N, CA, C and O of each residue as an XYZ file, in Angstrom:
860
protein
N      62.698     58.000     49.859
C      63.222     57.874     51.169
C      63.618     59.124     52.079
O      63.416     59.105     53.293
N      64.242     60.302     51.368
C      64.456     61.383     52.156
C      63.405     62.239     52.632
O      63.526     62.900     53.664
N      62.192     62.247     51.781
C      61.065     62.603     52.152
C      60.332     62.194     53.324
O      59.675     62.921     54.070
N      60.537     60.806     53.414
C      60.033     60.164     54.626
C      60.504     60.513     55.860
O      59.816     60.626     56.874
N      61.914     60.716     55.748
C      62.602     60.959     57.077
C      62.498     62.455     57.300
O      62.598     62.841     58.465
N      62.306     63.368     56.321
C      62.013     64.782     56.449
C      60.809     65.051     57.070
O      60.785     65.923     57.939
N      59.637     64.347     56.721
C      58.195     64.218     57.164
C      58.233     63.976     58.616
O      57.796     64.784     59.435
N      58.698     62.989     58.876
C      58.896     62.354     60.361
C      59.590     63.471     61.383
O      59.227     63.703     62.536
N      60.776     64.155     60.597
C      61.463     65.196     61.496
C      60.468     66.210     61.705
O      60.163     66.462     62.871
N      59.855     66.898     60.671
C      59.143     67.919     60.565
C      58.090     68.023     61.615
O      58.009     68.862     62.512
N      57.237     66.948     61.325
C      56.439     66.495     62.401
C      56.743     66.495     63.831
O      56.055     67.063     64.680
N      57.861     65.796     64.064
C      58.362     65.687     65.310
C      58.641     67.095     65.969
O      58.206     67.346     67.093
N      59.349     67.973     65.268
C      59.985     69.257     65.727
C      58.912     70.506     65.617
O      59.069     71.684     65.938
N      57.872     69.897     65.103
C      56.752     71.002     64.737
C      55.752     70.895     65.815
O      54.839     71.719     65.762
N      55.740     69.931     66.911
C      54.557     69.783     67.664
C      54.036     70.908     68.399
O      53.004     70.820     69.065
N      54.736     71.991     68.295
C      54.336     73.324     69.130
C      53.225     73.800     68.306
O      52.332     74.417     68.887
N      53.140     73.616     67.073
C      51.881     74.146     66.226
C      50.981     73.609     66.432
O      49.962     74.292     66.333
N      50.773     71.974     66.868
C      49.930     71.191     67.211
C      49.203     71.810     68.369
O      47.992     72.033     68.353
N      49.933     72.054     69.287
C      49.409     72.417     70.649
C      48.473     73.548     70.620
O      47.486     73.673     71.344
N      48.955     74.513     69.542
C      48.170     75.885     69.325
C      46.816     75.591     68.364
O      46.080     76.519     68.030
N      46.576     74.225     67.964
C      45.663     73.834     67.116
C      45.804     74.499     65.829
O      44.809     74.949     65.262
N      46.937     74.591     65.343
C      47.224     75.125     64.057
C      48.227     74.223     63.298
O      48.942     73.429     63.910
N      48.268     74.364     61.908
C      49.172     73.193     61.263
C      50.654     73.666     61.886
O      50.978     74.720     62.433
N      51.467     72.382     61.558
C      52.926     72.742     61.592
C      53.459     73.775     60.504
O      53.011     73.699     59.360
N      54.190     74.518     60.760
C      54.943     75.493     59.513
C      56.362     75.244     59.322
O      57.198     75.385     60.214
N      56.624     74.850     58.071
C      58.035     74.755     57.658
C      58.446     75.833     56.804
O      57.635     76.715     56.521
N      59.796     75.858     56.299
C      59.978     76.813     55.335
C      61.364     76.281     54.355
O      62.215     75.478     54.738
N      61.328     76.850     53.234
C      62.360     76.375     52.343
C      63.171     77.911     52.011
O      62.638     78.802     51.350
N      64.338     77.995     52.519
C      65.346     79.187     52.470
C      65.840     79.500     51.558
O      66.323     78.489     51.050
N      66.078     80.499     50.871
C      66.999     80.994     49.914
C      68.469     80.675     50.141
O      69.043     80.911     51.204
N      69.130     80.037     48.906
C      70.394     79.522     49.173
C      71.303     80.669     48.756
O      71.338     81.137     47.618
N      72.160     81.145     49.962
C      72.987     82.255     49.629
C      74.428     81.873     49.940
O      75.119     82.849     50.233
N      75.037     80.730     49.950
C      76.259     80.211     50.426
C      77.261     80.287     49.223
O      78.430     80.649     49.354
N      76.707     79.923     48.081
C      77.575     80.155     47.065
C      76.753     81.016     45.758
O      75.523     81.043     45.711
N      77.411     81.534     44.976
C      76.371     82.642     44.069
C      75.868     81.688     42.994
O      75.003     82.068     42.205
N      76.438     80.331     42.930
C      75.764     79.722     41.399
C      74.892     78.495     41.894
O      74.562     77.531     41.202
N      74.546     78.742     43.378
C      73.683     77.386     43.912
C      72.509     77.488     43.617
O      71.923     78.511     43.971
N      71.787     76.449     42.869
C      70.668     76.605     42.261
C      69.471     75.516     42.926
O      68.270     75.512     42.657
N      70.238     74.575     43.910
C      69.384     73.609     44.392
C      68.451     74.096     45.272
O      68.586     75.184     45.832
N      67.322     73.216     45.465
C      66.350     73.325     46.650
C      66.454     71.980     47.476
O      66.787     70.878     47.041
N      66.111     72.302     48.699
C      65.970     71.005     49.698
C      64.573     69.982     49.200
O      64.534     68.757     49.312
N      63.642     70.740     48.716
C      62.476     70.166     48.223
C      62.140     70.450     47.146
O      62.465     71.605     46.870
N      61.459     69.774     46.117
C      61.038     70.114     45.120
C      59.577     70.278     45.143
O      58.988     69.832     46.127
N      58.798     70.940     44.065
C      57.416     71.172     44.243
C      56.396     69.832     44.448
O      55.301     69.864     45.010
N      57.033     68.671     43.858
C      56.336     67.547     44.255
C      56.282     66.867     45.871
O      55.442     66.119     46.371
N      57.441     67.411     46.402
C      57.439     67.018     47.676
C      56.488     68.084     48.801
O      55.795     67.690     49.738
N      56.695     69.397     48.401
C      55.749     70.341     48.860
C      54.449     69.808     48.777
O      53.736     69.697     49.774
N      54.098     69.469     47.641
C      52.628     68.949     47.455
C      52.277     67.971     48.458
O      51.161     68.038     48.975
N      53.193     66.961     48.836
C      52.671     66.041     49.616
C      52.367     66.606     51.090
O      51.385     66.343     51.785
N      53.555     67.531     51.427
C      53.639     68.129     52.857
C      52.345     69.009     53.073
O      51.780     69.200     54.150
N      51.981     69.515     51.814
C      50.749     70.466     52.266
C      49.613     69.383     52.069
O      48.617     69.685     52.725
N      49.491     68.346     51.437
C      48.450     67.416     51.586
C      48.503     66.979     52.759
O      47.373     66.692     53.151
N      49.550     66.730     53.755
C      49.602     66.142     54.886
C      49.037     67.296     56.106
O      48.947     66.974     57.291
N      48.700     68.613     55.614
C      48.397     69.489     56.363
C      49.349     70.393     57.233
O      49.072     70.949     58.297
N      50.429     70.411     56.598
C      51.890     71.099     56.724
C      51.943     72.534     55.683
O      52.027     72.515     54.455
N      51.873     73.674     56.514
C      51.874     74.869     55.994
C      53.462     75.016     55.291
O      54.427     74.885     56.044
N      53.620     75.212     54.252
C      55.382     75.537     53.557
C      55.365     77.013     53.222
O      54.533     77.582     52.515
N      56.410     77.548     53.837
C      56.761     78.805     53.515
C      57.920     78.622     52.516
O      58.920     77.984     52.846
N      57.801     79.139     51.379
C      59.096     79.166     50.534
C      59.670     80.678     50.271
O      58.859     81.519     49.882
N      61.012     81.048     50.463
C      61.598     82.250     50.541
C      61.788     82.372     48.902
O      62.145     81.391     48.250
N      61.537     83.589     48.321
C      61.848     83.704     46.816
C      63.149     83.717     46.646
O      63.963     84.246     47.403
N      63.410     83.045     45.494
C      64.862     82.983     44.856
C      64.916     82.861     43.290
O      64.584     81.832     42.702
N      65.359     83.989     42.672
C      65.304     84.073     41.099
C      66.200     82.991     40.527
O      66.033     82.623     39.364
N      67.141     82.467     41.296
C      68.125     81.529     40.526
C      67.757     79.885     41.191
O      68.507     78.940     40.945
N      66.769     79.764     41.869
C      66.331     78.462     42.090
C      65.975     77.616     40.928
O      65.331     78.160     40.031
N      66.256     76.521     40.822
C      66.038     75.404     39.731
C      64.743     75.526     39.535
O      64.428     75.628     38.349
N      63.720     75.554     40.454
C      62.345     75.598     40.398
C      61.673     76.831     40.460
O      61.755     77.478     41.504
N      60.937     77.319     39.389
C      60.456     78.618     39.473
C      59.651     78.723     40.539
O      59.209     77.690     41.042
N      59.323     79.979     41.065
C      58.508     80.101     42.299
C      57.085     79.773     42.026
O      56.417     79.356     42.972
N      56.473     79.920     40.733
C      55.351     79.512     40.423
C      55.078     78.170     40.618
O      53.936     77.841     40.937
N      56.032     77.266     40.461
C      55.587     76.058     40.547
C      55.410     75.532     42.138
O      54.750     74.525     42.395
N      55.931     76.158     42.944
C      55.732     76.183     44.490
C      54.301     76.507     44.743
O      53.525     75.776     45.358
N      53.973     77.838     44.139
C      52.557     78.401     44.302
C      51.498     77.483     43.995
O      50.477     77.374     44.673
N      51.772     76.794     42.913
C      50.731     75.777     42.315
C      50.390     74.585     43.057
O      49.396     73.925     42.755
N      51.220     74.244     44.086
C      51.021     73.116     45.054
C      50.791     73.575     46.247
O      50.732     72.798     47.200
N      50.639     74.794     46.380
C      49.773     75.097     47.871
C      50.945     75.890     48.612
O      50.678     76.256     49.757
N      52.095     76.174     48.154
C      53.107     76.865     49.067
C      52.798     78.365     49.307
O      52.147     79.072     48.538
N      53.325     78.731     50.414
C      52.962     80.450     50.696
C      54.293     80.969     50.300
O      55.305     80.389     50.695
N      54.364     82.036     49.535
C      55.715     82.633     48.876
C      55.835     84.023     50.013
O      54.957     84.860     50.216
N      56.968     83.963     50.540
C      57.242     85.218     51.512
C      58.726     85.098     52.274
O      59.252     84.116     52.797
N      59.197     86.467     52.138
C      60.396     86.789     52.649
C      60.818     86.225     54.140
O      61.811     85.548     54.405
N      59.811     86.679     55.024
C      59.843     86.340     56.426
C      59.640     85.037     57.022
O      58.498     84.604     57.177
N      60.823     84.279     57.421
C      60.569     82.770     57.777
C      60.110     82.492     59.058
O      59.868     81.360     59.474
N      59.955     83.849     59.878
C      60.083     83.438     61.366
C      58.857     82.749     61.893
O      58.804     82.351     63.057
N      57.915     82.614     61.075
C      56.742     81.753     61.803
C      56.976     80.229     61.690
O      56.284     79.413     62.300
N      58.060     79.878     60.817
C      58.258     78.541     60.823
C      59.133     78.030     61.733
O      60.200     78.596     61.969
N      58.751     76.880     62.345
C      59.565     76.119     63.287
C      60.700     75.330     62.762
O      61.723     75.074     63.398
N      60.441     74.969     61.566
C      61.629     74.064     60.785
C      61.976     74.969     59.545
O      61.097     75.381     58.788
N      63.182     75.226     59.400
C      63.603     75.691     58.338
C      64.778     74.901     57.278
O      65.938     74.686     57.628
N      64.355     74.627     56.277
C      65.398     73.702     55.327
C      66.061     74.385     54.326
O      65.484     75.291     53.725
N      67.511     73.980     53.997
C      68.152     74.473     53.332
C      69.132     73.386     52.842
O      69.334     72.328     53.437
N      69.789     73.816     51.545
C      71.028     72.664     51.084
C      72.374     72.984     51.661
O      73.090     72.135     52.192
N      72.654     74.128     51.544
C      74.166     74.152     52.154
C      74.103     75.095     53.560
O      73.033     75.326     54.122
N      75.308     75.567     54.010
C      75.517     76.226     55.125
C      74.745     77.589     55.038
O      74.672     78.245     53.999
N      74.108     77.992     56.381
C      73.347     79.072     56.583
C      74.771     80.481     57.151
O      75.683     80.421     57.976
N      74.336     81.499     56.284
C      75.265     82.341     57.069
C      74.902     82.941     58.530
O      73.708     83.096     58.785
N      75.813     83.264     59.439
C      75.501     83.562     60.697
C      74.400     84.254     61.077
O      73.515     83.887     61.849
N      74.538     85.602     60.303
C      73.580     86.461     60.377
C      72.154     86.291     60.081
O      71.325     87.166     60.330
N      71.827     84.968     59.456
C      70.581     84.555     59.025
C      69.876     83.514     59.704
O      68.737     83.102     59.482
N      70.953     83.034     60.818
C      70.439     81.672     61.634
C      69.415     82.354     62.570
O      69.888     83.334     63.146
N      68.108     82.068     62.866
C      67.262     82.268     63.771
C      67.089     81.501     64.869
O      66.910     80.284     64.811
N      67.139     82.266     66.077
C      66.910     81.750     67.390
C      65.908     80.665     67.493
O      64.937     80.622     66.738
N      66.141     79.749     68.460
C      65.044     78.504     68.683
C      64.265     77.979     67.708
O      63.062     77.793     67.888
N      64.963     77.652     66.431
C      64.475     77.004     65.682
C      65.072     75.772     65.189
O      66.221     75.595     65.594
N      64.594     74.861     64.415
C      65.018     73.913     63.807
C      65.280     73.730     62.313
O      64.374     73.704     61.480
N      66.812     73.584     61.978
C      67.452     73.876     60.832
C      67.799     72.558     60.123
O      68.412     71.737     60.806
N      67.535     72.271     59.009
C      67.823     70.996     58.370
C      68.655     71.339     57.210
O      68.126     71.889     56.244
N      70.244     70.992     57.217
C      70.836     71.294     55.920
C      72.123     70.799     56.077
O      72.470     70.371     57.177
N      72.971     70.799     55.012
C      74.423     70.191     55.208
C      75.525     71.343     55.795
O      76.022     72.328     55.248
N      75.660     70.856     56.961
C      76.506     71.982     57.780
C      77.963     71.863     57.674
O      78.613     72.844     58.036
N      78.562     70.877     57.259
C      79.893     70.643     57.021
C      80.717     70.726     58.195
O      81.853     71.192     58.111
N      80.110     70.199     59.585
C      80.885     70.547     60.945
C      81.170     69.527     61.597
O      81.708     69.666     62.696
N      80.873     68.200     61.070
C      81.177     66.776     61.784
C      82.618     66.575     62.023
O      83.163     66.078     63.008
N      83.215     67.126     60.779
C      84.720     66.845     60.840
C      85.464     68.149     61.440
O      86.654     68.432     61.307
N      84.431     68.897     62.161
C      85.282     69.985     62.777
C      85.916     70.941     61.748
O      87.000     71.486     61.957
N      85.164     71.127     60.586
C      85.941     72.070     59.470
C      85.978     73.549     60.090
O      85.062     74.093     60.707
N      87.142     74.038     59.813
C      87.560     75.344     60.691
C      86.569     76.574     60.293
O      86.138     77.403     61.095
N      86.248     76.522     58.670
C      85.461     77.565     58.198
C      84.161     77.680     58.799
O      83.585     78.756     58.960
N      83.525     76.107     59.258
C      82.420     76.488     59.759
C      82.036     76.549     61.163
O      80.870     76.494     61.552
N      83.169     76.678     61.984
C      83.079     76.622     63.427
C      82.236     77.819     63.872
O      81.373     77.658     64.735
N      82.465     79.062     63.290
C      81.656     80.147     63.656
C      80.059     79.838     63.691
O      79.293     80.136     64.607
N      79.741     79.176     62.489
C      78.140     78.983     62.142
C      77.880     77.984     63.530
O      76.930     78.105     64.305
N      78.873     77.074     63.616
C      78.249     75.964     64.741
C      78.178     76.795     66.079
O      77.162     76.721     66.770
N      79.272     77.608     66.464
C      79.074     78.415     67.653
C      77.884     79.226     67.855
O      77.469     79.502     68.981
N      77.345     79.602     66.807
C      76.209     80.552     66.513
C      75.046     79.619     66.904
O      74.252     79.993     67.767
N      74.913     78.408     66.299
C      73.712     77.351     66.344
C      73.695     77.149     67.986
O      72.650     77.265     68.626
N      74.841     76.864     68.537
C      74.533     76.475     70.031
C      74.071     77.776     70.806
O      73.144     77.730     71.615
N      74.707     78.845     70.541
C      74.421     80.351     71.331
C      72.832     80.320     71.345
O      72.154     80.478     72.361
N      72.333     80.089     70.047
C      71.093     80.619     69.844
C      69.872     79.565     69.717
O      68.823     79.582     69.073
N      70.466     78.634     70.614
C      69.448     77.488     70.666
C      68.737     76.616     69.803
O      67.606     76.150     69.940
N      69.653     76.450     68.796
C      68.984     76.177     67.820
C      69.428     74.421     67.500
O      70.535     73.974     67.801
N      68.394     73.637     66.883
C      68.480     72.445     66.795
C      68.856     71.998     65.216
O      68.045     72.035     64.291
N      69.944     71.663     65.129
C      70.292     71.316     63.782
C      70.542     69.990     63.295
O      71.476     69.324     63.742
N      69.635     69.492     62.258
C      69.639     68.277     61.600
C      70.301     68.267     60.420
O      69.890     68.906     59.452
N      71.462     67.487     60.395
C      72.433     67.709     59.432
C      72.252     66.432     58.451
O      72.299     65.278     58.877
N      72.067     66.723     57.265
C      71.697     65.727     56.319
C      72.842     64.456     56.171
O      72.610     63.297     55.829
N      74.175     65.080     56.550
C      75.294     64.137     56.683
C      75.132     63.053     57.554
O      75.741     62.005     57.340
N      74.231     63.209     58.704
C      74.245     62.339     59.814
C      72.855     61.736     59.592
O      72.745     60.787     60.369
N      71.953     61.860     58.993
C      70.881     61.186     58.751
C      71.090     59.684     58.343
O      71.725     59.561     57.295
N      70.719     58.596     58.903
C      71.121     57.432     58.613
C      69.965     56.263     58.609
O      68.990     56.613     59.273
N      69.863     55.196     58.126
C      69.119     54.217     58.529
C      69.474     53.479     59.793
O      70.349     53.959     60.515
N      68.878     52.361     60.124
C      69.172     51.750     61.354
C      70.610     50.836     61.140
O      71.281     50.514     62.120
N      70.956     50.502     59.909
C      72.027     49.919     59.511
C      73.201     50.813     59.142
O      74.247     50.421     58.624
N      72.931     51.922     59.436
C      74.231     53.000     59.106
C      74.312     53.591     57.753
O      75.059     54.516     57.435
N      73.396     52.916     56.914
C      73.457     53.358     55.389
C      72.963     54.973     55.225
O      71.849     55.249     55.672
N      73.593     55.811     54.731
C      73.216     57.309     54.721
C      71.997     57.397     53.813
O      71.742     56.740     52.803
N      71.212     58.489     54.487
C      69.885     58.502     53.598
C      70.042     59.698     52.487
O      69.335     59.740     51.481
N      70.983     60.597     52.770
C      71.266     61.599     51.857
C      72.882     61.722     51.368
O      73.752     62.238     52.069
N      73.063     61.259     50.291
C      74.628     61.230     49.882
C      74.587     61.709     48.611
O      73.565     62.101     48.047
N      75.859     61.680     48.078
C      76.158     62.218     46.489
C      75.601     61.018     45.840
O      75.614     59.891     46.335
N      75.116     61.339     44.710
C      74.584     60.314     43.904
C      75.208     60.072     42.315
O      76.405     60.275     42.111
N      74.564     59.755     41.537
C      75.208     59.653     40.137
C      75.202     60.954     39.487
O      76.117     61.148     38.686
N      74.374     61.863     39.666
C      74.362     63.287     38.827
C      75.610     64.013     39.549
O      76.365     64.726     38.888
N      75.791     63.811     40.882
C      77.053     64.654     41.282
C      78.378     64.119     40.780
O      79.294     64.926     40.623
N      78.562     62.885     40.523
C      79.551     62.407     39.805
C      79.660     62.589     38.544
O      80.806     62.472     38.112
N      78.816     62.847     37.771
C      78.848     63.142     36.409
C      79.166     64.658     36.291
O      79.974     65.111     35.480
N      78.418     65.437     37.221
C      78.720     67.040     36.966
C      80.226     67.091     37.633
O      80.941     67.995     37.201
N      80.717     66.338     38.505
C      82.149     66.432     38.729
C      83.133     66.057     37.633
O      84.264     66.532     37.534
N      82.631     65.225     36.880
C      83.618     64.567     35.799
C      83.400     65.617     34.382
O      84.296     65.796     33.557
N      82.298     66.126     34.317
C      82.259     67.316     33.290
C      83.189     68.774     33.554
O      83.756     69.493     32.730
N      83.095     68.879     34.986
C      83.777     70.052     35.567
C      85.343     69.723     35.350
O      86.139     70.632     35.115
N      85.751     68.332     35.445
C      87.335     67.961     35.234
C      87.440     68.117     33.832
O      88.503     68.682     33.575
N      86.811     67.865     32.859
C      86.914     67.825     31.368
C      86.968     69.194     31.327
O      88.029     69.628     30.877
N      86.057     70.104     31.696
C      86.183     71.448     31.292
C      87.397     72.041     31.804
O      87.968     72.914     31.151
N      87.790     71.687     32.792
C      89.277     72.143     33.761
C      90.558     71.862     32.707
O      91.493     72.591     32.375
N      90.207     70.530     32.336
C      91.652     70.095     31.505
C      91.747     70.856     30.133
O      92.836     71.103     29.616
N      90.580     71.203     29.591
C      90.482     72.028     28.521
C      91.147     73.569     28.781
O      91.864     74.128     27.952
N      90.893     73.956     29.665
C      91.342     75.328     30.211
C      92.705     75.216     30.430
O      93.411     76.135     30.016
N      93.281     74.165     31.065
C      94.680     73.753     31.403
C      95.685     73.682     30.273
O      96.772     74.248     30.163
N      94.962     72.726     29.341
C      95.821     72.686     27.900
C      95.769     73.901     27.107
O      96.683     74.270     26.369
N      94.676     74.508     27.281
C      94.827     75.789     26.273
C      95.791     77.031     26.917
O      96.156     77.979     26.222
N      96.134     76.887     28.301
C      97.098     77.902     28.983
C      98.381     77.156     28.565
O      99.376     77.874     28.456
N      98.543     75.750     28.296
C      99.792     75.473     27.863
C     100.024     75.506     26.363
O     101.082     75.119     25.867
N      99.184     75.897     25.777
C      99.287     76.250     24.397
C      98.631     75.368     23.253
O      98.867     75.413     22.046
N      97.558     74.380     24.092
C      96.951     73.455     23.171
C      95.471     73.671     23.144
O      94.726     73.598     24.121
N      95.083     73.986     21.723
C      93.672     74.235     21.651
C      93.058     72.512     21.563
O      93.632     71.674     20.867
N      92.037     72.253     22.246
C      91.514     70.861     22.040
C      90.118     70.714     22.077
O      89.528     71.636     22.641
N      89.300     69.629     21.540
C      87.938     69.561     21.744
C      87.163     69.883     23.066
O      85.998     70.269     23.171
N      88.030     69.649     23.994
C      87.806     69.724     25.519
C      87.135     71.310     25.824
O      86.306     71.527     26.707
N      87.620     72.214     25.008
C      87.340     73.598     25.010
C      86.120     73.775     24.843
O      85.688     74.785     25.398
N      85.243     73.046     24.166
C      83.837     73.198     23.946
C      83.043     72.325     24.914
O      81.884     72.018     24.636
N      83.688     71.871     26.160
C      82.896     71.327     27.235
C      82.718     72.341     28.320
O      83.655     72.778     28.989
N      81.294     72.741     28.479
C      81.352     73.959     29.606
C      81.356     73.475     30.968
O      81.473     72.273     31.206
N      81.226     74.409     31.938
C      81.050     74.026     33.248
C      79.858     73.392     33.516
O      78.881     73.815     32.898
N      79.678     72.363     34.384
C      78.367     71.680     34.639
C      77.183     72.547     34.705
O      76.199     72.450     33.972
N      77.365     73.428     35.672
C      76.075     74.272     35.940
C      75.475     75.482     34.743
O      74.492     76.221     34.802
N      76.406     75.329     33.796
C      75.916     76.181     32.487
C      74.850     75.509     31.812
O      74.017     76.158     31.178
N      74.802     74.166     31.900
C      73.923     73.532     30.891
C      72.514     73.462     31.579
O      72.392     73.141     32.761
N      71.478     73.779     30.779
C      70.252     73.385     31.261
C      69.800     72.087     31.639
O      69.158     71.826     32.657
N      70.142     71.354     30.828
C      69.619     69.836     31.009
C      70.893     68.798     31.035
O      71.941     69.172     30.509
N      70.824     67.663     31.563
C      71.689     66.807     31.708
C      71.903     66.232     30.253
O      72.913     65.586     29.972
N      70.975     66.479     29.409
C      70.941     65.828     27.990
C      72.076     66.804     27.090
O      72.873     66.353     26.268
N      71.938     68.124     27.441
C      72.923     69.225     26.853
C      74.184     68.911     27.313
O      75.032     69.213     26.474
N      74.708     68.354     28.459
C      75.973     68.084     28.814
C      76.293     66.837     28.235
O      77.404     66.657     27.738
N      75.409     65.940     28.252
C      75.853     64.460     27.539
C      76.354     64.616     26.214
O      77.264     63.964     25.702
N      75.509     65.775     25.566
C      75.808     65.763     24.025
C      77.239     66.688     23.958
O      78.069     66.311     23.131
N      77.507     67.661     24.636
C      78.615     68.204     24.573
C      79.997     67.303     24.752
O      81.074     67.469     24.179
N      79.680     66.434     25.595
C      80.906     65.490     26.034
C      81.057     64.572     24.569
O      82.078     64.486     23.886
N      79.786     63.947     24.318
C      79.981     63.316     23.042
C      80.432     63.852     21.969
O      81.028     63.205     21.108
N      80.169     65.239     21.894
C      80.863     65.815     20.557
C      82.126     65.972     20.596
O      82.778     65.997     19.553
N      82.688     66.105     21.798
C      84.317     66.370     22.025
C      84.835     64.868     22.017
O      86.053     64.804     21.853
N      84.263     63.780     22.141
C      84.685     62.568     22.138
C      84.861     62.224     20.794
O      85.853     61.608     20.405
N      83.836     62.636     19.971
C      83.973     62.629     18.555
C      84.852     63.140     17.674
O      85.302     62.489     16.731
N      85.130     64.256     17.912
C      86.321     65.216     17.359
C      87.385     64.577     17.932
O      88.321     64.619     17.134
N      87.706     63.967     19.003
C      89.179     63.429     19.285
C      89.036     62.167     18.633
O      90.105     61.626     18.353
N      88.003     61.564     18.322
C      88.184     60.171     17.379
C      88.467     60.308     16.000
O      88.943     59.388     15.335
N      88.139     61.637     15.463
C      88.385     61.932     14.133
C      90.078     62.533     14.121
O      90.599     63.026     13.120
N      90.670     62.388     15.263
C      91.944     62.844     15.134
C      92.502     64.356     15.322
O      93.637     64.726     15.021
N      91.418     65.194     15.909
C      91.336     66.786     16.077
C      92.214     66.969     17.211
O      92.083     68.106     17.665
N      93.001     66.318     17.793
C      94.039     66.548     18.797
C      95.142     67.214     18.216
O      95.791     66.737     17.286
N      95.371     68.322     18.753
C      96.913     69.077     18.160
C      97.881     68.111     18.335
O      97.827     67.209     19.171
N      98.935     68.341     17.390
C     100.055     67.258     17.195
C     101.135     67.722     18.310
O     102.168     67.126     18.616
N     100.705     68.765     18.767
C     101.672     69.313     20.087
C     101.635     68.365     21.391
O     102.549     68.190     22.198
N     100.072     67.679     21.390
C     100.130     66.902     22.502
C     100.862     65.541     22.353
O     101.497     65.070     23.298
N     100.781     65.019     21.351
C     101.588     63.777     20.941
C     100.385     62.791     20.759
O     100.587     61.626     20.418
């Protein structure tokens, strides 16, 4: 669903490339909003479909991205630091002001629709630099249903982080519990590893291995 909307927007806002008889060019930027961000706006499987449609895809190199750069290369993407030749630039989270290129179309979560104070300087720069912003948060079907929203994995990751935080909090209060063996969500390589950690903690609790000090 999301790829369908992205393809429509990419083609719509890349028409200048068709005028010059060359393929539209889009780019995937490197996430630099938070240090542990590993997500990408498009998976290699999505890029393969765009390349098949005649769209050139640039990928900014990133060592911490969940998908290795080689996977993008294998489906026809071009790896390069400079994204200036792209007319559409995709990301996941907010883009630092000094990275915003004028006269481009950007697609990412801007977190500005509610006038969030911390993102107003970025929005001001977007307006000043004649940037078209397509916010995932505002992409919706005709019936108003959002195309991009938090899904099951976001909720699961949040719950894992809560359990991890509870383990640290209880330890600070002097209680060692099985929750101490649950790590923060982004430290797990797969969802299966995270599920097993929660299952193991639950099993220990079922065996009565909570400290008596908790009650």
